[in-house]
C-alpha positions in Angstrom: 114.5 137.4 123.3 114.3 139.1 126.7 110.8 140.4 125.9 108.1 140.0 128.4 105.4 137.6 127.3 102.8 140.2 128.2 104.1 142.3 125.3 103.8 139.5 122.7 100.6 139.1 120.8 100.2 136.3 118.3 98.0 136.9 115.2 96.9 134.0 113.0 97.7 133.7 109.3 95.0 135.3 107.3 93.3 133.4 104.4 91.3 135.0 101.7 88.8 132.1 101.4 86.9 133.9 98.6 89.7 133.1 96.3 89.6 129.3 97.0 88.0 127.1 94.4 84.5 126.0 95.1 83.7 122.3 94.8 81.9 121.2 91.6 78.8 119.1 92.4 79.2 116.8 89.3 82.8 116.1 90.2 82.0 115.5 93.8 79.3 113.0 92.7 81.8 111.2 90.4 84.3 110.9 93.3 81.6 109.4 95.5 80.6 107.1 92.8 84.1 105.9 92.1 84.8 105.2 95.8 81.4 103.9 96.5 81.3 103.1 100.2 79.5 103.7 103.5 82.2 105.8 105.0 84.9 107.8 103.0 88.0 109.0 104.8 90.4 111.5 103.3 94.1 112.3 103.9 95.9 115.2 102.2 99.6 115.2 103.0 103.0 114.7 101.6 103.9 111.0 101.5 106.7 111.2 104.1 107.4 109.5 107.4 106.5 112.5 109.5 102.9 112.3 108.1 102.6 108.8 109.5 100.3 107.3 106.9 100.6 103.7 108.1 99.1 104.8 111.5 96.0 106.0 109.6 96.1 102.8 107.5 96.1 100.7 110.7 92.9 102.4 111.8 91.3 101.8 108.5 92.4 98.1 108.7 90.6 97.7 112.0 87.4 98.9 110.4 87.8 96.6 107.5 88.4 93.7 109.9 85.1 94.6 111.6 83.3 94.4 108.3 82.7 98.1 107.9 82.3 99.4 104.4 85.1 102.0 104.5 87.6 103.4 102.0 90.4 105.9 102.4 91.7 108.2 99.7 95.1 109.8 100.1 96.2 112.8 98.1 99.8 113.9 97.8 103.2 112.9 96.5 106.5 112.3 98.2 109.4 109.9 98.9 107.1 107.1 100.1 105.1 107.0 96.9 106.6 103.5 96.0 106.9 102.1 99.6 103.3 102.8 100.8 101.6 100.9 98.0 103.6 97.8 98.9 102.5 98.1 102.5 98.9 98.4 101.4 99.0 95.4 99.1 100.8 93.3 101.8 98.0 94.1 104.2 95.4 93.3 101.5 94.0 96.7 101.8 94.3 97.7 98.1 90.5 97.6 97.8 90.1 100.0 100.7 93.1 102.5 100.5 93.8 104.5 97.4 96.9 106.7 96.8 95.7 109.3 94.2 98.9 111.4 94.0 98.7 115.2 93.7 95.3 116.4 92.6 94.3 120.0 91.7 90.7 119.8 92.9 91.2 119.3 96.7 87.9 120.9 97.5 86.0 118.3 95.5 87.6 115.5 97.4 86.9 117.3 100.7 83.2 117.7 99.7 83.0 114.0 98.8 84.6 112.8 102.0 83.0 112.2 105.5 86.1 113.0 107.5 89.7 114.2 107.2 92.5 112.4 109.2 95.9 114.2 109.6 98.3 112.4 112.0 101.4 114.5 111.2 103.8 114.6 114.1 105.1 118.1 113.1 103.4 121.1 111.6 103.5 124.9 111.6 100.0 126.1 110.8 98.5 123.5 108.5 96.4 124.7 105.6 94.6 121.5 104.8 92.8 121.4 108.1 91.5 124.9 107.4 90.4 123.8 104.0 88.5 120.9 105.6 86.8 123.5 107.8 86.0 125.5 104.7 84.3 122.4 103.3 82.5 121.8 106.6 84.2 118.5 107.2 85.4 117.3 110.7 89.0 116.4 111.3 91.1 114.1 113.4 94.5 115.6 114.3 97.2 115.3 117.0 97.2 117.5 120.0 100.4 119.6 120.6 101.2 119.6 116.9 101.4 123.0 115.2 98.5 125.2 116.2 95.8 122.5 116.2 95.2 122.6 119.9 94.6 126.4 119.6 91.4 126.1 117.5 90.4 122.4 117.4 88.1 121.8 120.3 87.9 118.1 120.9 84.4 116.8 120.4 83.1 120.2 119.4 84.6 121.0 115.9 86.9 118.0 115.5 89.0 115.5 117.4 92.4 115.7 119.1 94.3 112.5 119.7 97.4 111.7 121.5 100.5 112.6 119.5 102.7 109.8 120.8 100.2 107.0 120.4 97.2 108.1 118.2 96.1 104.9 116.7 93.9 103.4 119.5 92.0 106.6 119.8 91.6 107.0 116.1 90.2 103.5 115.8 87.8 104.3 118.6 86.6 107.5 116.9 86.1 105.9 113.5 84.2 102.9 114.9 82.0 105.2 117.0 81.3 107.9 114.4 81.1 106.3 111.1 77.3 105.9 111.4 76.7 109.3 113.0 76.3 111.3 109.9 74.3 114.1 111.7 77.0 114.4 114.3 79.8 114.6 111.8 77.9 117.3 109.9 77.5 119.2 113.2 81.2 119.0 113.9 82.0 120.1 110.3 79.7 123.1 110.6 81.3 124.1 113.9 84.8 123.8 112.4 83.6 126.1 109.5 82.5 128.8 112.0 85.9 128.5 113.9 88.0 128.7 110.8 86.2 131.7 109.4 86.4 133.5 112.7 90.0 132.7 113.4 91.6 132.7 110.0 89.5 134.6 107.4 91.5 137.6 106.3 88.7 140.0 107.1 88.8 139.1 110.7 92.6 138.7 110.9 93.2 142.1 109.3 91.2 143.8 112.1 93.8 142.6 114.6 96.7 144.0 112.6 94.8 147.3 112.5 94.4 147.3 116.3 98.2 147.0 116.7 99.0 149.7 114.0 96.6 152.1 115.5 
């Protein structure tokens, strides 16, 4: 309190990405084979109201209604683990949306997916989106949530959607990009560069050294 903003310098969390598990090609191939589809969307989040899974499901539902060969895999556990399957079944989406619970091999799922969606309405500094960047996968996240707007550049390394009403924009993005494999790969590669520059411990540590010296 009572400190001039000019004296405040924020430094990002530092991640030692060298310690992260690498994806296993055979496991990635098995995941792709199991969820065989034209477009595979991934969510990694606690099954809670704040993560707004049904909003993501509505976007998937619109693609299914349009005859698009799409599936969504959700990793994570939480208090809605019994409620969400009921919603999925009632909407006749049980052949398109799969709740896989908590899985230890997150990087395999990221490598298998085309895109990560994360519509959480509240965050600090989310690690999953950094992991998506490490896997060179583009993301859809909400603007003005956590630190997403600080490093996600809309249309350059991912997509920012309106926090209050994200579904229409998410639908538009999914419908527009599901056939643009090369563009999604470009966005994912750009996100990798951003995440490494902004969050890799080797780069973050330099900023601490500058303050200490």
